[in-house]
C-alpha positions as CSV (number, residue, x, y, z in Angstrom):
1,X,-36.0,64.0,6.3
2,X,-33.2,63.8,8.9
3,X,-30.3,66.2,8.8
4,X,-27.5,64.6,6.7
5,X,-24.9,66.1,9.0
6,X,-26.4,64.3,12.0
7,X,-26.2,61.0,10.1
8,X,-22.7,61.7,8.9
9,X,-21.4,62.4,12.4
10,X,-23.2,59.4,13.9
11,X,-21.6,57.1,11.3
12,X,-18.2,58.6,12.0
13,X,-18.5,58.0,15.7
14,X,-19.4,54.3,15.1
15,X,-16.6,53.8,12.5
16,X,-14.0,55.3,14.8
17,X,-15.4,53.6,17.9
18,X,-15.6,56.8,19.9
19,X,-16.4,60.5,20.0
20,X,-12.7,61.6,20.7
21,X,-11.2,59.5,17.8
22,X,-13.9,60.6,15.4
23,X,-13.4,64.2,16.4
24,X,-9.7,64.0,15.7
25,X,-10.2,62.2,12.4
26,X,-12.8,64.8,11.2
27,X,-11.0,67.8,12.7
28,X,-14.1,69.0,14.5
29,X,-14.8,69.6,18.3
30,X,-16.0,66.5,20.2
31,X,-18.9,68.6,21.5
32,X,-20.2,69.1,18.0
33,X,-20.3,65.4,17.4
34,X,-22.1,64.8,20.7
35,X,-24.7,67.5,19.8
36,X,-25.5,66.1,16.3
37,X,-25.8,62.5,17.6
38,X,-28.1,63.7,20.5
39,X,-30.2,65.6,17.9
40,X,-30.5,62.4,15.8
41,X,-31.5,60.3,18.8
42,X,-34.1,62.8,19.9
43,X,-35.7,63.0,16.4
44,X,-35.7,59.2,16.0
45,X,-36.9,58.7,19.6
46,X,-34.5,55.8,20.1
47,X,-31.1,55.3,21.8
48,X,-28.4,54.6,19.2
49,X,-25.4,54.7,21.5
50,X,-24.9,53.7,25.1
51,X,-22.3,56.0,26.6
52,X,-20.2,55.9,29.8
53,X,-17.1,57.7,30.9
54,X,-14.9,55.0,29.5
55,X,-16.8,53.0,27.0
56,X,-19.1,53.4,24.0
57,X,-21.5,50.7,22.9
58,X,-23.8,50.7,19.8
59,X,-27.3,49.5,20.7
60,X,-29.0,46.8,18.6
61,X,-31.2,49.4,16.8
62,X,-28.2,51.7,16.5
63,X,-26.2,49.0,14.7
64,X,-29.1,48.3,12.3
65,X,-29.5,52.1,11.7
66,X,-25.8,52.4,11.1
67,X,-25.7,49.7,8.5
68,X,-28.4,51.5,6.4
69,X,-26.8,54.9,7.0
70,X,-23.5,53.7,5.8
71,X,-25.0,52.4,2.6
72,X,-26.8,55.7,2.1
73,X,-23.7,57.8,2.6
74,X,-21.8,55.5,0.2
75,X,-24.4,56.4,-2.4
76,X,-24.0,60.1,-1.7
77,X,-20.2,59.7,-2.1
78,X,-20.7,57.9,-5.3
79,X,-22.9,60.7,-6.6
80,X,-20.2,63.3,-5.6
81,X,-17.6,61.2,-7.3
82,X,-19.6,61.2,-10.5
83,X,-19.5,64.9,-10.5
84,X,-15.8,64.9,-9.6
85,X,-15.0,62.5,-12.4
86,X,-16.3,65.0,-14.9
87,X,-13.1,67.0,-14.2
88,X,-10.7,66.6,-17.0
89,X,-7.7,66.6,-14.7
90,X,-7.3,64.8,-11.3
91,X,-6.5,67.1,-8.4
92,X,-6.6,67.1,-4.7
93,X,-4.7,65.2,-1.9
94,X,-4.0,61.5,-1.9
95,X,-2.7,59.8,1.3
96,X,-0.5,56.7,0.7
97,X,0.9,54.4,3.3
98,X,4.1,52.6,2.3
99,X,6.5,50.2,4.2
100,X,10.1,51.3,4.6
101,X,11.5,48.7,2.2
102,X,9.4,50.0,-0.7
103,X,9.9,53.7,-0.1
104,X,12.9,53.9,-2.5
105,X,10.8,52.3,-5.3
106,X,7.9,54.6,-4.7
107,X,10.3,57.5,-4.7
108,X,11.4,56.6,-8.2
109,X,7.8,56.8,-9.4
110,X,6.9,60.1,-7.9
111,X,8.6,62.5,-10.4
112,X,6.8,60.8,-13.4
113,X,3.5,60.8,-11.5
114,X,3.7,64.5,-10.8
115,X,4.7,65.3,-14.3
116,X,1.4,63.6,-15.5
117,X,-0.8,64.9,-12.6
118,X,0.7,68.2,-11.4
119,X,-2.4,69.1,-9.4
120,X,-2.4,66.0,-7.3
121,X,-0.7,66.3,-3.9
122,X,0.6,63.0,-2.5
123,X,1.2,62.6,1.2
124,X,3.2,59.4,2.0
125,X,3.4,57.8,5.4
126,X,6.4,55.5,5.6
127,X,6.0,52.9,8.3
128,X,6.2,49.1,8.7
129,X,3.2,49.0,11.0
130,X,-0.2,47.9,9.7
131,X,-2.3,51.0,9.1
132,X,-6.1,51.1,9.5
133,X,-7.2,52.8,6.3
134,X,-10.6,53.9,7.6
135,X,-9.5,55.1,11.0
136,X,-6.4,56.9,9.7
137,X,-8.1,58.2,6.5
138,X,-5.5,56.6,4.2
139,X,-6.6,56.3,0.6
140,X,-4.1,53.6,-0.5
141,X,-1.8,51.3,1.4
142,X,1.1,49.4,-0.2
143,X,1.7,46.2,1.7
144,X,4.2,43.3,1.5
145,X,3.1,40.1,3.2
146,X,3.6,36.4,2.9
147,X,-0.1,36.3,2.2
148,X,-2.3,38.9,0.6
149,X,-4.4,40.8,3.1
150,X,-8.1,40.2,2.6
151,X,-9.6,42.9,4.9
152,X,-13.4,43.3,4.7
153,X,-14.4,46.3,2.7
154,X,-11.0,46.7,1.0
155,X,-10.1,46.1,-2.6
156,X,-6.8,44.3,-3.3
157,X,-4.5,44.7,-6.3
158,X,-1.5,42.3,-6.6
159,X,1.7,43.8,-7.8
160,X,4.3,41.1,-7.6
161,X,6.7,39.1,-5.4
162,X,9.8,40.2,-3.6
163,X,12.5,38.5,-1.5
164,X,15.1,39.4,1.1
165,X,18.7,38.1,1.0
166,X,21.6,37.9,3.4
167,X,24.3,40.4,2.8
168,X,27.4,41.7,4.5
169,X,30.5,43.8,3.7
170,X,33.3,42.0,2.0
171,X,35.6,43.0,4.8
172,X,33.4,41.4,7.4
173,X,33.2,38.2,5.4
174,X,36.9,38.1,5.1
175,X,37.2,38.2,8.9
176,X,34.5,35.5,9.4
177,X,35.6,33.0,6.8
178,X,33.3,30.4,5.3
179,X,29.8,30.4,6.9
180,X,27.3,27.6,7.4
181,X,23.7,28.4,7.8
182,X,23.5,26.9,11.2
183,X,26.3,29.3,12.3
184,X,24.3,32.5,11.7
185,X,22.9,32.6,15.2
186,X,26.4,33.0,16.5
187,X,27.6,35.7,14.1
188,X,27.0,39.5,14.3
189,X,23.6,40.2,12.8
190,X,21.4,43.2,12.0
191,X,17.6,43.0,12.4
192,X,14.3,44.7,11.5
193,X,13.1,43.9,15.0
194,X,13.5,47.1,17.1
195,X,11.4,45.9,20.1
196,X,13.0,42.7,21.3
197,X,16.6,41.5,22.1
198,X,16.3,38.4,19.9
199,X,14.9,37.9,16.4
200,X,13.9,35.0,14.3
201,X,14.8,34.6,10.6
202,X,12.9,32.0,8.5
203,X,15.1,31.1,5.5
204,X,14.3,28.8,2.6
205,X,16.1,27.3,-0.4
206,X,14.7,27.0,-3.9
207,X,13.9,23.3,-3.3
208,X,11.7,24.2,-0.3
209,X,14.1,23.3,2.4
210,X,13.6,25.7,5.3
211,X,15.3,26.6,8.6
212,X,14.8,29.0,11.4
213,X,17.6,31.1,12.8
214,X,17.1,32.6,16.3
215,X,19.7,35.3,16.8
216,X,20.6,38.2,19.0
217,X,21.3,41.2,16.7
218,X,23.9,43.8,17.4
219,X,21.5,46.4,15.9
220,X,17.8,46.3,15.6
221,X,16.0,49.0,13.5
222,X,12.7,49.0,11.5
223,X,14.3,51.1,8.8
224,X,16.1,49.2,6.0
225,X,18.3,52.1,5.1
226,X,19.8,52.1,8.6
227,X,20.5,48.4,8.3
228,X,22.0,48.7,4.8
229,X,24.4,51.4,6.0
230,X,25.4,49.3,9.1
231,X,26.0,46.3,6.8
232,X,28.1,48.3,4.4
233,X,30.2,49.6,7.4
234,X,30.8,46.0,8.5
235,X,28.7,46.0,11.6
236,X,26.9,42.7,10.9
237,X,25.0,40.5,8.5
238,X,21.7,41.9,7.3
239,X,18.6,40.4,5.6
240,X,17.7,43.1,3.0
241,X,15.2,43.4,0.2
242,X,16.9,42.5,-3.1
243,X,16.0,45.9,-4.7
244,X,17.8,47.7,-1.8
245,X,21.1,45.8,-1.8
246,X,21.3,45.4,-5.6
247,X,23.4,48.5,-6.2
248,X,25.6,48.0,-3.2
249,X,26.4,44.5,-4.5
250,X,27.2,45.7,-8.0
251,X,29.8,48.2,-6.8
252,X,31.3,45.9,-4.2
253,X,30.1,47.6,-1.0
254,X,28.1,44.5,-0.1
255,X,28.5,40.8,-0.9
256,X,26.0,37.9,-0.6
257,X,26.0,35.6,2.4
258,X,24.7,32.1,1.7
259,X,23.1,33.1,-1.6
260,X,21.2,29.8,-1.8
261,X,19.1,30.9,1.1
262,X,16.6,33.7,1.2
263,X,13.6,34.9,3.3
264,X,10.1,33.6,2.5
265,X,8.7,35.4,-0.6
266,X,6.5,38.3,0.2
267,X,3.7,39.5,-2.1
268,X,3.5,43.2,-2.8
269,X,-0.1,44.5,-3.1
270,X,-2.2,47.6,-2.9
271,X,-5.2,47.8,-0.7
272,X,-7.8,50.6,-0.9
273,X,-11.5,51.1,-0.1
274,X,-14.2,50.2,-2.5
275,X,-14.0,51.7,-6.0
276,X,-17.4,53.3,-5.4
277,X,-16.9,57.0,-4.9
278,X,-13.2,56.9,-5.7
279,X,-11.9,60.3,-6.7
280,X,-9.9,60.7,-9.9
281,X,-6.7,61.6,-8.0
282,X,-6.8,58.4,-6.0
283,X,-7.5,56.3,-9.1
284,X,-4.7,57.9,-11.0
285,X,-2.1,57.1,-8.3
286,X,-3.4,53.5,-8.0
287,X,-3.0,53.0,-11.8
288,X,0.4,54.6,-11.8
289,X,1.7,52.3,-9.0
290,X,0.1,49.2,-10.5
291,X,1.6,50.0,-13.9
292,X,5.2,50.8,-12.9
293,X,6.0,49.1,-9.6
294,X,5.9,45.5,-11.0
295,X,8.5,46.6,-13.6
296,X,10.9,47.9,-11.0
297,X,10.4,44.8,-8.9
298,X,11.1,42.6,-11.9
299,X,14.3,44.5,-12.8
300,X,15.5,44.0,-9.2
301,X,15.1,40.2,-9.5
302,X,16.9,39.8,-12.8
303,X,20.3,38.0,-12.4
304,X,22.1,40.6,-14.5
305,X,20.6,43.4,-12.5
306,X,21.4,42.0,-9.1
307,X,24.3,39.5,-9.3
308,X,24.6,37.2,-6.4
309,X,28.0,35.5,-6.6
310,X,28.5,32.4,-4.4
311,X,30.8,32.5,-1.4
312,X,33.5,30.9,-3.6
313,X,33.8,34.1,-5.6
314,X,35.0,35.9,-2.5
315,X,38.6,35.4,-1.4
316,X,38.5,34.3,2.2
317,X,41.3,33.2,4.6
318,X,41.4,29.5,5.5
319,X,42.0,29.9,9.2
320,X,39.1,32.0,10.7
321,X,38.3,30.8,14.2
322,X,40.3,33.5,15.9
323,X,39.0,36.2,13.6
324,X,35.4,35.2,14.3
325,X,35.9,35.5,18.0
326,X,37.7,38.8,17.5
327,X,34.7,40.2,15.6
328,X,32.3,39.5,18.3
329,X,30.6,36.2,18.0
330,X,27.7,36.0,20.5
331,X,28.3,33.6,23.3
332,X,26.3,30.3,23.3
């Protein structure tokens, strides 16, 4: 019978598409991986990987061998999970990836989770980039997309829908005067796009009418909290998640802009590897998020929780052309 360590390291190299990335992911020396894979190839008498200074290619027999090894290791992990599930209390480390806009809601749930499962350590990576669960060893990813991600090998659990709305400070709106949707491109704006000088908003109305706004934001940042603060300070108009701007609207720090328009609905969902071999700590966090996040999202969308008055509810001066230019309309 072949050394299980040889097989484990071989599978890791193929999964991570290289010795260096696999070594970093496993926290072991690259030379150790190379030694185990060489031992495996020597015992099997076949070449599993074709190596060069820059590339790594899995041979045809190597790919077939990998497929069977992956299934075998999954069975081993399942057996280990059976033993772990016998524990009466989940414990260990769970790694969660979360987009910036949902971080405040996740933060609300962490105290109650740790009260229930005090021996579980949760490490949260907050980022809007799409994480690779396998390569980055993430147990659970919370995602918000227009369409649910259907990645091969991952389980999806839908949580609910969310929207983003246009908001600005009452002071800025008083300077700008009444706003038409086609004028947004010429007004001071704030954007989640931190890489390009221009951005594009796709806005829709309840009846399905849609429009695209190409604008040049004054500030671009991939952190909603930065955009919220800038909007409150009157820097520009922001497109923020409803749950983030709800409180600021209630206390008058922000006001809706064109409340009949919103961004396309995004679907919040959890993705995680197959349930086979799932540790109790990971399962407990999945269940906690699935149970409580939809409730928080629903509260954020209730009219009484997040009032969105129309522009007529805000006192605005009639003559505003000069004030718009003074506040920094972008040139055509």
